[in-house]
VEXBASE-81763 format. One record per residue (C-alpha): residue in three letters; x, y, z. Coordinates in steps of 0.2 Angstrom, whole numbers, padded with zeros to 4 digits, always signed. Example, Ala and Ser with C-alpha at 12.3 -4.5 7.8 and 13.67 -1.06 7.14 Angstrom:
// VEXBASE-81763
ALA+0062-0022+0039SER+0068-0005+0036
***
This chain:
// VEXBASE-81763
MET+0692+0258+0046THR+0684+0248+0060LEU+0671+0235+0056GLN+0656+0236+0068THR+0646+0220+0070THR+0631+0215+0080GLY+0633+0199+0092THR+0622+0189+0079ASP+0632+0195+0064ARG+0648+0191+0073GLN+0644+0173+0075LEU+0639+0172+0056LEU+0656+0179+0052ARG+0666+0166+0061ARG+0674+0151+0053PRO+0666+0135+0059ASN+0675+0123+0070THR+0682+0108+0061THR+0682+0096+0076PRO+0672+0080+0072ASP+0655+0077+0080THR+0660+0060+0086LEU+0676+0054+0094PRO+0684+0037+0095GLU+0679+0028+0112ASP+0697+0029+0118GLN+0696+0048+0116PRO+0690+0061+0130PRO+0672+0065+0129ALA+0665+0080+0120THR+0656+0086+0135TYR+0666+0086+0151GLN+0651+0081+0163ILE+0654+0072+0179PRO+0644+0056+0179ALA+0629+0056+0191GLY+0631+0041+0204HIS+0650+0040+0201PRO+0658+0029+0214ALA+0670+0043+0219ILE+0656+0053+0226ALA+0645+0039+0234HIS+0649+0044+0252LEU+0640+0061+0249PRO+0621+0062+0252ALA+0611+0060+0236ALA+0607+0079+0236GLU+0625+0084+0238GLN+0630+0071+0224GLN+0619+0080+0212GLN+0626+0097+0217PHE+0644+0091+0216CYS+0640+0086+0198GLN+0630+0102+0194PHE+0641+0115+0203GLY+0657+0107+0197THR+0654+0107+0178GLY+0656+0121+0167PRO+0645+0124+0151SER+0648+0114+0136VAL+0654+0126+0122SER+0663+0124+0106PRO+0676+0138+0102ASP+0675+0145+0084PHE+0693+0140+0080GLU+0704+0125+0084LEU+0720+0135+0084ILE+0723+0152+0094HIS+0730+0161+0079GLN+0716+0156+0067GLY+0704+0169+0075PHE+0717+0183+0071GLU+0719+0177+0053HIS+0700+0177+0052PHE+0699+0195+0057ALA+0714+0200+0046ALA+0704+0194+0031LEU+0688+0202+0037GLN+0694+0219+0042PRO+0712+0221+0035ASP+0713+0239+0037ALA+0707+0240+0055CYS+0720+0244+0068ALA+0727+0228+0077VAL+0740+0235+0088ARG+0744+0253+0094GLU+0758+0258+0105ALA+0757+0272+0118GLY+0769+0282+0107GLY+0757+0282+0093ARG+0765+0269+0082GLU+0752+0257+0075ILE+0749+0242+0063SER+0734+0236+0054TYR+0728+0218+0054ARG+0733+0216+0036THR+0751+0222+0039LEU+0753+0213+0055ASN+0748+0197+0046THR+0760+0200+0032GLN+0774+0203+0044ALA+0770+0188+0054ASN+0770+0177+0039ALA+0786+0184+0033LEU+0794+0181+0050ALA+0787+0163+0050ALA+0794+0159+0033HIS+0811+0166+0040LEU+0810+0155+0055GLN+0805+0140+0044ARG+0821+0143+0033ASN+0831+0142+0050GLN+0824+0125+0053VAL+0810+0130+0066SER+0795+0118+0064ARG+0780+0111+0073GLY+0784+0107+0091ASP+0800+0118+0092SER+0802+0131+0106VAL+0807+0149+0101CYS+0812+0161+0115LEU+0804+0178+0114PHE+0816+0190+0124VAL+0809+0207+0121ARG+0800+0222+0128ARG+0782+0225+0124GLY+0778+0232+0107ILE+0773+0228+0089GLU+0788+0217+0086MET+0783+0206+0101VAL+0766+0203+0093VAL+0774+0199+0076GLY+0785+0186+0085ILE+0771+0178+0094LEU+0760+0176+0079ALA+0775+0170+0068CYS+0779+0156+0080LEU+0760+0150+0081LYS+0758+0150+0063LEU+0773+0137+0061GLY+0766+0126+0075ALA+0780+0131+0086ASN+0778+0138+0103TYR+0784+0155+0110VAL+0793+0157+0127PRO+0791+0175+0132GLN+0802+0185+0144ASP+0803+0204+0147MET+0821+0209+0144GLN+0820+0223+0157LEU+0814+0211+0171CYS+0822+0194+0167PRO+0840+0192+0172SER+0853+0183+0161GLN+0854+0168+0173GLN+0835+0166+0172ARG+0836+0168+0153ARG+0850+0155+0151HIS+0840+0143+0162ILE+0825+0145+0150VAL+0834+0142+0134GLU+0842+0127+0141THR+0826+0120+0148VAL+0816+0122+0132ALA+0831+0117+0121ALA+0828+0133+0110THR+0840+0135+0095ILE+0833+0153+0091ILE+0830+0168+0101LEU+0819+0182+0094THR+0823+0199+0101THR+0825+0217+0095ARG+0841+0225+0090GLN+0842+0234+0107TYR+0845+0217+0115GLU+0854+0207+0102GLN+0871+0209+0111ALA+0863+0204+0128VAL+0854+0189+0122SER+0869+0182+0112GLU+0876+0175+0127ASP+0860+0166+0133GLY+0865+0150+0124ALA+0854+0148+0108GLN+0862+0145+0091LYS+0855+0160+0083VAL+0848+0177+0088ILE+0835+0186+0076ALA+0831+0204+0079ILE+0813+0206+0073ASP+0814+0224+0069ARG+0830+0222+0059PHE+0822+0208+0049LEU+0806+0218+0045GLU+0817+0232+0038GLN+0822+0221+0024PRO+0810+0224+0009ALA+0812+0206+0003GLY+0806+0200+0020ILE+0791+0211+0021HIS+0785+0208+0003ILE+0786+0190+0003GLU+0770+0181-0004GLN+0757+0180+0010ARG+0755+0162+0015PHE+0747+0153+0030PHE+0756+0140+0041ARG+0744+0128+0048ALA+0756+0115+0055ALA+0749+0115+0073ARG+0736+0104+0080PRO+0725+0108+0095GLU+0735+0097+0107ASP+0751+0106+0102THR+0760+0118+0114ALA+0757+0136+0109VAL+0766+0145+0123ILE+0777+0140+0138ILE+0775+0151+0153PHE+0788+0150+0166THR+0784+0152+0184SER+0792+0166+0194GLY+0805+0155+0202THR+0804+0164+0219THR+0804+0147+0228GLY+0818+0139+0217LYS+0821+0136+0199ALA+0807+0142+0187ASN+0797+0129+0179GLY+0789+0130+0161VAL+0771+0127+0160GLN+0766+0120+0143VAL+0749+0128+0137SER+0741+0121+0121HIS+0731+0128+0107ALA+0716+0119+0114ASN+0719+0126+0131LEU+0720+0144+0125VAL+0705+0144+0113ASN+0694+0136+0126ILE+0696+0151+0138LEU+0700+0165+0126LEU+0687+0162+0112THR+0672+0158+0124ALA+0663+0168+0136PRO+0667+0174+0149GLY+0685+0173+0145ASN+0683+0182+0128MET+0677+0197+0138GLY+0664+0201+0125ILE+0678+0208+0114ARG+0673+0213+0096PRO+0679+0223+0082GLY+0681+0241+0088ASP+0685+0237+0106LYS+0702+0243+0113VAL+0710+0231+0125ALA+0725+0237+0136GLN+0741+0227+0136GLN+0747+0231+0154LEU+0755+0216+0161ASN+0772+0208+0161ILE+0773+0198+0145ALA+0780+0183+0154PHE+0764+0182+0164ASP+0750+0170+0158MET+0738+0185+0160ALA+0747+0194+0146ALA+0742+0180+0134TRP+0724+0184+0139GLU+0727+0202+0134ILE+0736+0199+0118LEU+0728+0183+0111GLY+0711+0187+0118CYS+0711+0204+0110LEU+0717+0199+0092GLY+0708+0182+0092ASN+0692+0192+0094GLY+0695+0206+0082GLY+0700+0220+0095THR+0713+0233+0095LEU+0728+0230+0107LEU+0734+0246+0116ILE+0752+0243+0122ARG+0757+0254+0137ASN+0773+0263+0141LYS+0777+0267+0159ASP+0760+0276+0161PHE+0747+0263+0166GLN+0734+0276+0169ALA+0735+0284+0151THR+0732+0267+0143ALA+0718+0262+0154GLU+0709+0278+0150GLN+0708+0274+0132ALA+0703+0256+0134ASP+0686+0247+0133VAL+0693+0231+0142LEU+0705+0229+0156ILE+0713+0213+0162ALA+0724+0215+0178THR+0729+0208+0195PRO+0720+0217+0209SER+0736+0225+0214ILE+0738+0233+0197LEU+0720+0238+0196ALA+0721+0247+0213THR+0735+0259+0206LEU+0722+0266+0193ASP+0710+0280+0196ALA+0694+0272+0192SER+0685+0289+0191ARG+0695+0293+0175CYS+0691+0276+0167HIS+0672+0276+0166GLN+0673+0272+0147VAL+0679+0255+0152ARG+0666+0242+0148ALA+0673+0226+0156VAL+0687+0222+0169ALA+0693+0205+0174VAL+0705+0202+0189ALA+0714+0186+0193GLY+0731+0181+0200GLU+0727+0185+0218PRO+0712+0188+0230CYS+0703+0204+0225PRO+0698+0216+0239GLN+0680+0219+0240PRO+0682+0238+0241LEU+0691+0237+0224ALA+0677+0226+0216ASP+0664+0238+0223ILE+0672+0253+0214TRP+0674+0246+0197GLY+0659+0235+0198ALA+0648+0251+0200PHE+0650+0256+0182CYS+0657+0241+0172ASP+0656+0222+0170PHE+0668+0216+0184TYR+0674+0198+0182ASN+0682+0191+0198SER+0692+0176+0192CYS+0704+0162+0198GLY+0716+0149+0191PRO+0734+0146+0191THR+0745+0146+0175GLU+0743+0127+0175THR+0725+0128+0172THR+0726+0140+0157ILE+0725+0158+0165ILE+0708+0156+0174ASN+0696+0141+0176THR+0683+0150+0186ALA+0675+0167+0184GLU+0660+0177+0190THR+0652+0194+0187TYR+0652+0204+0203ARG+0640+0219+0206PRO+0640+0230+0222GLY+0628+0223+0234ASP+0630+0205+0229PRO+0631+0194+0245ILE+0649+0188+0243LEU+0663+0192+0231SER+0665+0174+0224ILE+0676+0167+0210GLY+0661+0160+0202ARG+0659+0144+0192PRO+0669+0133+0181THR+0673+0141+0164PRO+0667+0131+0148ASN+0672+0113+0146ASN+0680+0113+0163THR+0677+0106+0180VAL+0681+0111+0198TYR+0682+0099+0213VAL+0683+0104+0231LEU+0692+0089+0239ASN+0699+0084+0256ASP+0716+0078+0260LYS+0711+0060+0255LEU+0705+0067+0238GLU+0687+0064+0243PRO+0674+0077+0238CYS+0670+0089+0252GLY+0652+0093+0257ILE+0643+0109+0251GLY+0649+0123+0262GLU+0664+0113+0268THR+0681+0121+0264GLY+0694+0110+0255GLU+0707+0111+0241MET+0702+0115+0224TRP+0707+0104+0210ALA+0704+0108+0191GLY+0699+0096+0177GLY+0693+0097+0159VAL+0701+0106+0144CYS+0709+0119+0155VAL+0722+0107+0162SER+0739+0111+0153LYS+0751+0098+0147GLY+0763+0099+0162TYR+0780+0106+0166ILE+0793+0105+0152ASN+0807+0093+0157ASN+0801+0091+0174PRO+0791+0074+0175GLU+0793+0072+0194LEU+0784+0089+0197THR+0771+0085+0184ALA+0767+0068+0191GLU+0765+0077+0209ARG+0753+0090+0203TYR+0744+0083+0189LEU+0734+0067+0194ASP+0722+0056+0185ASP+0705+0063+0185PRO+0694+0050+0194PHE+0678+0059+0190LEU+0680+0062+0171GLY+0691+0046+0168HIS+0696+0043+0150GLY+0714+0046+0155LEU+0711+0064+0158LYS+0721+0074+0171MET+0716+0085+0186PHE+0727+0098+0193ARG+0730+0103+0211THR+0728+0122+0212ARG+0733+0123+0230ASP+0719+0136+0232LEU+0706+0134+0246GLY+0688+0136+0243ARG+0670+0130+0246TRP+0654+0129+0237THR+0640+0140+0242ALA+0622+0134+0242ASP+0619+0143+0225GLY+0634+0134+0217THR+0647+0148+0217LEU+0665+0146+0224GLU+0671+0156+0239HIS+0690+0158+0238PHE+0700+0157+0255GLY+0718+0159+0248ARG+0732+0147+0246VAL+0735+0131+0256ASP+0751+0140+0261ASP+0741+0154+0268GLN+0732+0143+0280VAL+0743+0144+0296LYS+0743+0139+0314ILE+0743+0153+0327ARG+0744+0147+0345GLY+0738+0130+0339PHE+0723+0137+0330ARG+0721+0136+0311VAL+0720+0154+0304GLU+0716+0158+0285LEU+0726+0173+0282ASP+0715+0179+0268ALA+0700+0179+0279VAL+0709+0191+0291SER+0714+0202+0276ALA+0696+0203+0271VAL+0690+0209+0288LEU+0704+0222+0289GLU+0698+0229+0272ARG+0681+0233+0280ALA+0690+0248+0289GLU+0686+0265+0283ASN+0695+0270+0267CYS+0705+0253+0267SER+0708+0248+0249HIS+0720+0233+0252ALA+0726+0223+0267VAL+0738+0209+0269ALA+0739+0198+0285LEU+0755+0188+0287LYS+0761+0175+0300LEU+0774+0183+0311ASN+0778+0169+0322SER+0769+0154+0330ARG+0760+0166+0342HIS+0756+0181+0332LEU+0750+0189+0315ALA+0756+0205+0307ALA+0746+0215+0295PHE+0748+0229+0282VAL+0734+0241+0276SER+0734+0253+0262PRO+0733+0268+0260ALA+0743+0276+0274SER+0727+0286+0279VAL+0719+0270+0286ASP+0718+0270+0305PRO+0727+0254+0311ASP+0717+0255+0328GLU+0700+0255+0318ALA+0706+0241+0307ARG+0711+0231+0323GLN+0694+0233+0330HIS+0686+0226+0315VAL+0696+0210+0317LEU+0692+0209+0336SER+0674+0211+0332ALA+0673+0198+0319LEU+0686+0185+0322PRO+0693+0175+0337TYR+0706+0183+0348TYR+0721+0174+0340CYS+0717+0182+0324GLU+0722+0199+0331PRO+0738+0206+0323LEU+0752+0210+0334PHE+0754+0226+0324ILE+0746+0234+0309ILE+0756+0245+0298ALA+0748+0258+0286VAL+0757+0261+0270ASP+0754+0272+0254GLU+0755+0257+0243LEU+0759+0238+0245PRO+0774+0232+0236LYS+0772+0222+0220THR+0781+0208+0211ILE+0786+0210+0193ARG+0770+0201+0189GLY+0759+0213+0197LYS+0754+0204+0213VAL+0757+0209+0231ASP+0775+0205+0236LYS+0772+0195+0252ARG+0790+0191+0254ALA+0795+0209+0255LEU+0781+0212+0267ALA+0786+0198+0278ALA+0804+0205+0278SER+0797+0222+0283ALA+0786+0214+0297ALA+0801+0205+0304GLU+0812+0220+0304TYR+0798+0231+0312HIS+0795+0217+0325ARG+0814+0217+0330SER+0814+0236+0331ILE+0799+0237+0343GLU+0807+0222+0354THR+0823+0231+0355SER+0815+0248+0360GLY+0803+0239+0372GLU+0789+0248+0364ARG+0771+0241+0364ALA+0764+0237+0347
***
C-alpha cells in the first residue's frame, strides 16, 4: 500500500516542530538575516549594501522535525505497509519492518554501551542492512560513520576508527573478518543479528536521546591531498536542508528516489535520509546505474554520474539535483528539458548544499542559485570584505548549514571556520574555497575552486571558464581544462567524437590567447573518482604523459 497525499494534506499530517518561539538573548537568532547598515558592509554603496543583505540571505523556514530520523518515524506510523527500501535484486522492506528492525538494533547497540554522542562506524555495502544501521544509530543519539567496503582500504578504515574513537563497527557477515582488524572493540554483523527472532520481535520503542545540535553523521573527506578529515554534521544541519524546499526535492509518499552514490559521500545522505524523511521509497542500485534511474522519480547525482545515464530513457524522472562539481550546460539542457533540474553547490562542511536554483533551457546562465533556507552566502575578497555586485570573490557560507567542524582537528577547524561578522551571536561562517559572484538579479555564478584559478604566462585564468567555452563545441557533453605548466593549458573533451579543432576555435573566439590549450584530447568518457566526480589528478597525469610524448617525438600539438 502506498499513501497518496496532496501538498496541503502533507503539511497537516506532519508532526509540529517543538522548537520554542523565543530564544534566550545569548542564543542565535531564529531568523538568519544580515542586519542592514552593518559596519562590515559600510564601504559598499547604499544600494549594494541592501543587495548584499537581500541576495545573501535564504528564506526563513522551520523544518517539520528537529531530528532527522523523526520524519522517518512519522511516516512509519502514517504508512506502515508502504515500501521504504527496495534493492535492485527485488528484496524490499516496509516502513513498519524497517522501523522495527532499526529499533531492535538500536536496543542491541544500547546493550553494548552505545549512547548519545558516540560514533559507530558503518562499514558496509549499500543495501537494506545499511539503512537499518543508519537509523539505529540516529535513534540512540549516536552518529554513524559510513564507508563502502569495496572502496575504502583497510588503512583508511583504521584511521577512521581511531579518529572517531569508535568501539563498535556495524557491518555484514561478508565483511566481519575484514573489519575485525580495523581496531574497534566489537564488530556486529547487522544481517546476522536480524536473523535472531528475539532481536526482531523486541517490543517496539523509540529512542529520542539526540538533540538538534548533536552530530548525526561524520563524513570523511576523500583524503586525496593527505589524511582524510571527518566533518561533523548535526541533526539541525540535516533537517534544515533535507526537510525544507528545495532540498527535499518535493519528495512525498509514493515517490521513488534512487540511491546511486558512494555511501561515504555526503550526497548519499541526501538520497537516503531525504527520501525516508519525506515518506518516499529508496531504490538501491546494483552495478547498473541506468536500470535504477529508469525506475526513479527523483535523482540526486554529481554531473559526472548523471552524464553516464541515457536521459531519453528516464523521462519518468520528475526532479534531478546535481552538486559536487560544476555542471556542464549541455547536460543541464538535456535534463532540464523534461524535469525540474536543480543546480546546486556546497561542500560537505556546509551540509551537502547551501545554494540551489532550478534551471530551464534558455535561461541566461546556469547559476548555482540562492542560499537555501536559514542560510547565508557572502562573496568576499582576500581581506574578508564584501565584494561588489558582479565582482568575483570567494564564497563563504553562514547560517544553519555550517557544520560542527572537523573531529579531532581543531587547527584545521579554526582555519576554515571563522566567526561570522555579519550574523554575530557566536555563529561561524565557513570558507568554501569556491569562487563566485552575484548577478544583478541576485543569483550566484560559480567559477570553480580557488585552486582552479591559475596563472598562465603571468595572466590569471579561471579553468572552469575555459571548460565552459570548450563545452560549446558541437556534441561536447563535458570538458576539463588543466594547467600543464606556467605557459600552457591542456584540455580534455568528451565524447571522443568531439572535434578538438572546433573546440579550440571556440576558445580562440571567446577568450584571450593565453587561454588556448596547447592540446585538446577527445576521450569516450572522463575518468571519475570513487565519489563520482571528474578525476582531475588522473587527467593531469595523462596530460603530462601526452606532453612528454609529443615533445619526445617532436610533433606539433
